[in-house]
C-alpha positions in Angstrom: -16.5 -40.2 -32.2 -14.7 -43.5 -32.0 -11.8 -45.3 -30.5 -9.9 -47.6 -32.7 -8.3 -50.7 -31.2 -4.8 -51.0 -32.6 -3.7 -54.2 -34.4 -0.2 -55.2 -35.2 0.8 -53.9 -38.6 2.6 -56.1 -41.1 5.8 -54.9 -42.7 5.0 -53.0 -45.8 6.7 -52.9 -49.2 6.8 -49.3 -50.1 6.3 -48.1 -53.6 9.4 -46.0 -52.9 11.5 -49.3 -52.6 12.2 -48.5 -49.0 13.3 -51.4 -46.7 10.8 -52.9 -44.2 10.4 -50.7 -41.1 13.3 -51.2 -38.7 15.4 -49.3 -36.3 16.0 -45.9 -37.8 19.3 -45.6 -39.6 21.3 -42.4 -40.3 19.8 -42.4 -43.8 16.2 -42.8 -42.5 16.7 -39.9 -40.1 17.9 -37.8 -43.0 14.8 -38.7 -44.9 12.7 -37.9 -41.9 14.4 -34.5 -41.6 13.6 -33.6 -45.2 10.0 -34.7 -44.7 9.7 -32.6 -41.6 11.1 -29.6 -43.4 8.6 -30.1 -46.2 5.8 -30.6 -43.8 6.7 -27.4 -41.9 6.2 -25.4 -45.1 2.9 -27.2 -45.8 1.6 -26.5 -42.3 2.8 -22.9 -42.5 0.6 -22.1 -45.6 -1.9 -20.4 -43.4 0.4 -19.4 -40.5 2.4 -17.1 -42.8 -0.6 -14.9 -43.6 -2.6 -15.1 -40.3 -0.6 -12.4 -38.4 -1.1 -9.9 -41.2 -4.7 -10.9 -41.8 -6.2 -7.8 -40.0 -4.0 -5.6 -42.3 -5.2 -7.4 -45.4 -8.9 -7.1 -44.2 -8.4 -3.3 -43.7 -6.5 -2.8 -47.0 -9.3 -4.4 -49.0 -12.2 -3.4 -46.8 -13.5 -6.9 -46.5 -16.6 -7.9 -44.7 -16.0 -9.4 -41.2 -18.5 -12.1 -42.0 -16.6 -13.6 -44.9 -13.1 -12.2 -44.5 -11.8 -15.5 -43.0 -12.3 -17.2 -46.4 -9.1 -15.4 -47.6 -7.1 -17.2 -44.9 -8.8 -20.6 -45.4 -9.2 -20.6 -49.2 -6.0 -22.7 -49.6 -7.4 -25.4 -47.3 -10.2 -26.3 -49.8 -7.7 -26.8 -52.6 -5.4 -28.6 -50.2 -8.3 -31.0 -49.3 -9.1 -31.7 -52.9 -5.5 -32.1 -54.0 -4.6 -34.3 -51.0 -7.2 -36.8 -52.2 -5.9 -36.7 -55.8 -2.2 -36.9 -54.9 -2.9 -39.6 -52.3 -4.4 -41.8 -54.9 -1.6 -41.0 -57.4 1.2 -41.6 -55.0 1.3 -45.4 -55.7 1.5 -44.7 -59.5 3.8 -41.7 -59.6 5.8 -42.1 -56.4 5.5 -39.9 -53.3 8.9 -38.4 -53.9 8.1 -37.1 -57.3 4.9 -35.6 -56.0 6.6 -34.1 -53.0 9.4 -32.4 -54.9 7.3 -31.0 -57.7 4.8 -29.6 -55.2 7.5 -27.9 -53.2 8.5 -26.0 -56.3 4.9 -25.0 -57.0 4.5 -23.9 -53.3 7.4 -21.5 -53.7 6.2 -20.1 -57.0 2.5 -19.8 -56.3 3.1 -18.5 -52.7 5.5 -15.8 -53.9 2.8 -14.5 -56.4 0.9 -13.1 -53.4 3.7 -10.6 -52.8 3.2 -9.0 -56.2 -0.5 -9.8 -57.0 -2.7 -6.8 -57.7 -6.1 -6.9 -56.1 -7.9 -9.2 -53.8 -8.8 -11.8 -56.4 -5.2 -12.1 -57.5 -4.2 -12.9 -53.9 -7.1 -15.3 -53.6 -6.1 -17.2 -56.7 -2.5 -17.4 -55.4 -3.8 -18.8 -52.1 -5.8 -21.4 -54.0 -2.7 -22.6 -55.9 -0.7 -22.7 -52.7 -3.3 -25.0 -51.4 -2.9 -27.4 -54.3 0.9 -27.5 -53.8 0.4 -27.9 -50.0 -1.9 -30.9 -50.5 0.8 -32.6 -52.6 3.4 -31.9 -50.0 1.3 -33.3 -47.2 0.2 -36.4 -49.2 3.8 -37.1 -50.3 5.3 -36.6 -46.9 2.8 -38.6 -44.9 2.9 -41.4 -47.4 6.7 -41.8 -47.1 6.6 -41.5 -43.4 3.9 -44.1 -42.9 6.0 -46.5 -45.0 9.1 -46.0 -42.9 7.6 -47.1 -39.5 5.0 -49.4 -38.1 3.0 -49.8 -34.9 4.1 -47.8 -31.8 7.1 -46.5 -33.7 4.8 -45.0 -36.3 2.8 -43.2 -33.5 6.0 -41.9 -32.1 7.2 -40.7 -35.5 3.8 -39.1 -36.2 4.3 -37.3 -32.9 7.7 -36.1 -34.0 6.3 -35.0 -37.3 3.4 -33.2 -35.6 5.9 -31.5 -33.4 7.9 -30.3 -36.4 4.8 -29.0 -38.0 3.8 -27.2 -34.8 7.3 -25.8 -34.6 6.9 -24.3 -38.0 3.7 -22.7 -36.8 5.7 -21.2 -34.0 8.4 -19.7 -36.2 6.4 -18.7 -39.3 3.8 -16.5 -37.5 6.6 -14.6 -35.8 8.5 -14.2 -39.1 5.3 -13.3 -40.9 4.3 -10.8 -38.2 7.8 -9.3 -38.2 7.9 -8.9 -42.0 4.3 -7.5 -41.8 5.6 -4.6 -39.7 7.2 -3.4 -43.0 4.4 -4.3 -45.3 1.8 -7.1 -45.2 2.9 -8.2 -48.7 6.4 -9.0 -47.4 5.1 -12.0 -45.5 4.4 -13.8 -48.7 8.1 -14.0 -49.5 8.5 -16.8 -46.9 6.9 -19.2 -49.4 10.1 -19.1 -51.4 11.7 -21.4 -48.9 10.1 -24.2 -50.8 12.9 -24.1 -53.4 15.8 -24.9 -51.1 13.8 -27.7 -49.4 13.0 -29.2 -52.8 16.8 -29.1 -53.7 17.7 -30.9 -50.4 14.9 -33.5 -51.0 16.2 -34.1 -54.5 19.6 -35.0 -53.1 18.5 -37.1 -50.1 15.1 -38.7 -50.8 15.1 -42.2 -52.3 14.1 -42.4 -55.9 11.2 -44.7 -56.2 10.0 -46.5 -59.3 6.6 -45.9 -60.7 4.1 -48.8 -60.4 1.6 -49.9 -62.9 -2.1 -50.3 -62.8 -1.8 -53.4 -60.6 -2.4 -51.5 -57.4 -6.1 -51.5 -56.6 -5.7 -48.4 -54.4 -9.0 -46.6 -55.3 -11.2 -49.7 -55.0 -9.6 -50.7 -51.7 -10.0 -47.2 -50.3 -13.6 -47.1 -51.2 -14.2 -50.3 -49.1 -12.3 -48.8 -46.2 -14.3 -45.5 -46.3 -17.5 -47.6 -45.7 -16.4 -48.5 -42.2 -18.2 -46.5 -39.6 -15.0 -46.2 -37.5 -13.2 -44.6 -40.4 -16.0 -42.2 -41.1 -16.1 -41.0 -37.5 -12.4 -40.5 -37.4 -12.5 -38.4 -40.6 -15.4 -36.3 -39.2 -13.5 -35.8 -36.0 -10.4 -34.7 -37.9 -12.5 -32.1 -39.8 -14.1 -30.9 -36.5 -10.7 -30.5 -34.8 -9.3 -28.5 -37.8 -12.4 -26.3 -37.9 -12.0 -25.4 -34.3 -8.3 -24.9 -34.8 -9.1 -22.2 -37.4 -11.3 -20.3 -35.0 -8.1 -19.4 -33.2 -6.1 -18.7 -36.4 -8.7 -16.4 -38.0 -10.7 -14.8 -35.2 -8.2 -14.5 -32.3 -6.0 -11.9 -34.4 -9.2 -10.0 -35.3 -10.3 -9.9 -31.7 -7.0 -8.8 -30.4 -6.8 -6.1 -33.1 -10.2 -4.7 -32.0 -9.6 -5.1 -28.3 -6.1 -3.8 -27.8 -5.0 -2.8 -31.3 -2.5 -5.6 -31.4 0.3 -5.4 -34.0 1.0 -8.1 -36.5 4.1 -9.1 -34.4 2.0 -9.5 -31.2 -0.5 -11.6 -33.1 2.3 -13.7 -34.4 3.6 -14.4 -30.9 0.1 -15.3 -29.7 -0.3 -17.8 -32.6 3.2 -19.1 -32.0 2.4 -19.8 -28.3 -0.4 -22.1 -29.4 2.1 -24.0 -31.5 4.7 -24.3 -28.8 2.2 -26.4 -26.8 1.5 -28.6 -29.8 5.2 -29.1 -30.5 6.0 -30.1 -26.9 3.2 -32.5 -26.3 3.4 -34.1 -29.8 7.1 -34.7 -29.5 7.3 -36.1 -25.9 3.8 -36.8 -24.7 1.3 -37.9 -27.4 2.4 -41.5 -27.6 2.8 -41.8 -23.8 -0.7 -40.4 -23.1 -2.1 -42.6 -25.8 -0.5 -45.7 -24.2 -1.8 -44.8 -20.8 -5.3 -43.6 -21.6 -5.8 -45.2 -25.0 -6.3 -43.3 -28.2 -9.8 -42.3 -27.3 -8.7 -41.0 -23.9 -5.8 -39.0 -25.4 -8.1 -37.5 -28.0 -10.7 -36.6 -25.4 -8.1 -34.9 -23.2 -6.9 -32.9 -26.1 -10.4 -31.7 -27.1 -11.1 -30.7 -23.4 -7.9 -28.7 -23.2 -8.8 -26.9 -26.5 -12.2 -26.1 -25.0 -10.7 -24.6 -21.9 -8.4 -22.4 -23.9 -11.2 -21.2 -26.2 -13.5 -20.3 -23.3 -10.8 -18.0 -21.8 -9.9 -16.0 -24.9 -12.7 -13.3 -24.5 -11.6 -12.5 -20.9 -7.9 -12.4 -21.5 -6.2 -9.2 -22.6 -2.8 -9.4 -20.8 -0.1 -10.5 -23.2 1.2 -13.1 -20.7 -2.2 -14.6 -20.2 -2.8 -14.6 -24.0 0.3 -16.7 -24.4 -0.8 -19.1 -21.7 -4.2 -19.6 -23.3 -2.4 -20.3 -26.6 -0.1 -22.8 -25.0 -3.0 -24.7 -23.5 -4.8 -24.8 -26.8 -1.6 -26.1 -28.5 -1.2 -28.9 -25.9 -4.7 -30.1 -26.7 -4.3 -29.9 -30.4 -0.9 -31.7 -30.2 -2.6 -34.6 -28.4 -5.5 -34.9 -30.9 -3.9 -34.9 -34.3 -1.1 -37.5 -34.1 -3.5 -40.0 -32.4 -6.1 -39.4 -35.1 -3.6 -40.1 -37.9 -2.0 -43.1 -36.1 -5.5 -44.6 -35.6 -6.2 -44.2 -39.3 -2.9 -45.8 -40.2 -3.6 -48.7 -37.8 -6.9 -49.7 -39.5 -5.6 -49.2 -43.1 -4.2 -52.1 -45.1 -0.6 -51.6 -46.2 -1.4 -51.0 -49.9 -4.1 -48.4 -49.1 -2.4 -46.6 -46.2 -1.0 -43.7 -48.1 -4.3 -43.0 -49.8 -6.3 -43.2 -46.5 -3.9 -40.9 -44.7 -4.1 -38.5 -47.6 -7.9 -38.5 -47.3 -7.4 -37.8 -43.6 -5.3 -34.8 -44.4 -7.9 -33.7 -47.0 -10.6 -33.9 -44.4 -8.6 -31.8 -42.0 -8.1 -29.2 -44.7 -11.7 -29.3 -45.5 -12.6 -28.6 -41.9 -10.3 -25.5 -42.0 -12.0 -24.3 -45.1 -15.6 -24.6 -43.9 -14.6 -23.0 -40.5 -15.3 -19.4 -41.6 -18.6 -20.4 -43.2 -19.7 -21.9 -39.8 -18.1 -19.4 -37.4 -17.9 -16.3 -39.6 -21.6 -15.4 -39.2 -21.3 -15.9 -35.4 -18.3 -13.6 -35.3 -20.1 -10.9 -37.4 -23.3 -11.0 -35.3 -22.1 -11.9 -31.8 -18.4 -11.2 -31.7 -16.7 -13.1 -28.9 -19.5 -15.7 -28.7 -17.7 -17.4 -31.5 -15.1 -18.6 -29.0 -17.7 -20.0 -26.6 -19.4 -21.8 -29.4 -16.2 -23.4 -30.5 -15.4 -24.3 -26.9 -18.8 -26.0 -26.5 -18.2 -28.1 -29.7 -14.7 -29.1 -28.5 -16.0 -30.1 -25.1 -18.8 -32.2 -26.6 -16.4 -34.1 -28.8 -14.1 -34.6 -25.9 -16.8 -36.0 -23.7 -18.0 -38.3 -26.4 -14.5 -39.7 -27.0 -14.0 -40.2 -23.3 -17.3 -42.1 -22.9 -16.4 -44.4 -25.9 -12.7 -44.9 -25.1 
């Protein structure tokens, strides 16, 4: 793992024709609100389905070893599409990408409510991932061009808080709809349409740029830096650990106490409450006091503590506390990772590098079931101890290198 020394960022001329970063105006806050709403939907791509995941597994009779792939399938296509859309952002404009992908998110996600058979739902999940990748790449590209330096870290924290808030609300809504039928949870994807309409009205209309932007070549040079590689690997690791909670905690609670989809939704939501709180009010402060490496290390250690307690916690109140601690850790890790990537990226390549970071995070979520699924199938709750050990190791390494 690595710690990145921040350097002052120069004002950037956005491909969206936005003004240089300055004190937020009323209009910029409106843009930020739209981006957060869009980001909420993107981050909820998995949270919508997670509470009803045990019911889907039971309905289709899926193997416990590979069942998690159904939840994580969209993350692979998110990872791939994030890279593509990130590179296309400078040519097509982040706003165009964002709005079109919001519409696709609503359409493809809604297909899961009417799809016949496992493969139909799997295909729907893959297409949701493509749209989610475009939403993430477009949103984070616009956001990174609005703010610089410490202001960017703070706004990244606000954005992470909004995304975490979405994963508070959507698991509860998905679990509640799942009480009627697990297919009902897929209807929540339709919220992409009104968000796209609001974005069409409020987001600035950028002009497409020609081939004079050497984005791909510049990004290739950046990716050769060891610090960037380590940051991307750490992002993937954090996301893989994150999905241990999303996939296997509901399955464990279903087996241990026959938890309903609504209870699973609340447990997943508690994890997101912690992330929302710390990302909004604490991530930048902790980073300023401990440095990026210290903040990231603290976050990983909190995640490890939470994971290690899951097998011994069966009381609902203690389940919520464990989820809250995990969320606090995750909320420290992610905004500091993205801010560190932004700080070492040249202005003209920043959107693409951050999109690659988003793609690596999604890739980590996708491979999580392949790494931890066999452990869950053969050793059950040992999967949580394994993930805790990995998180603790990453945390210690970051602390030593801070």
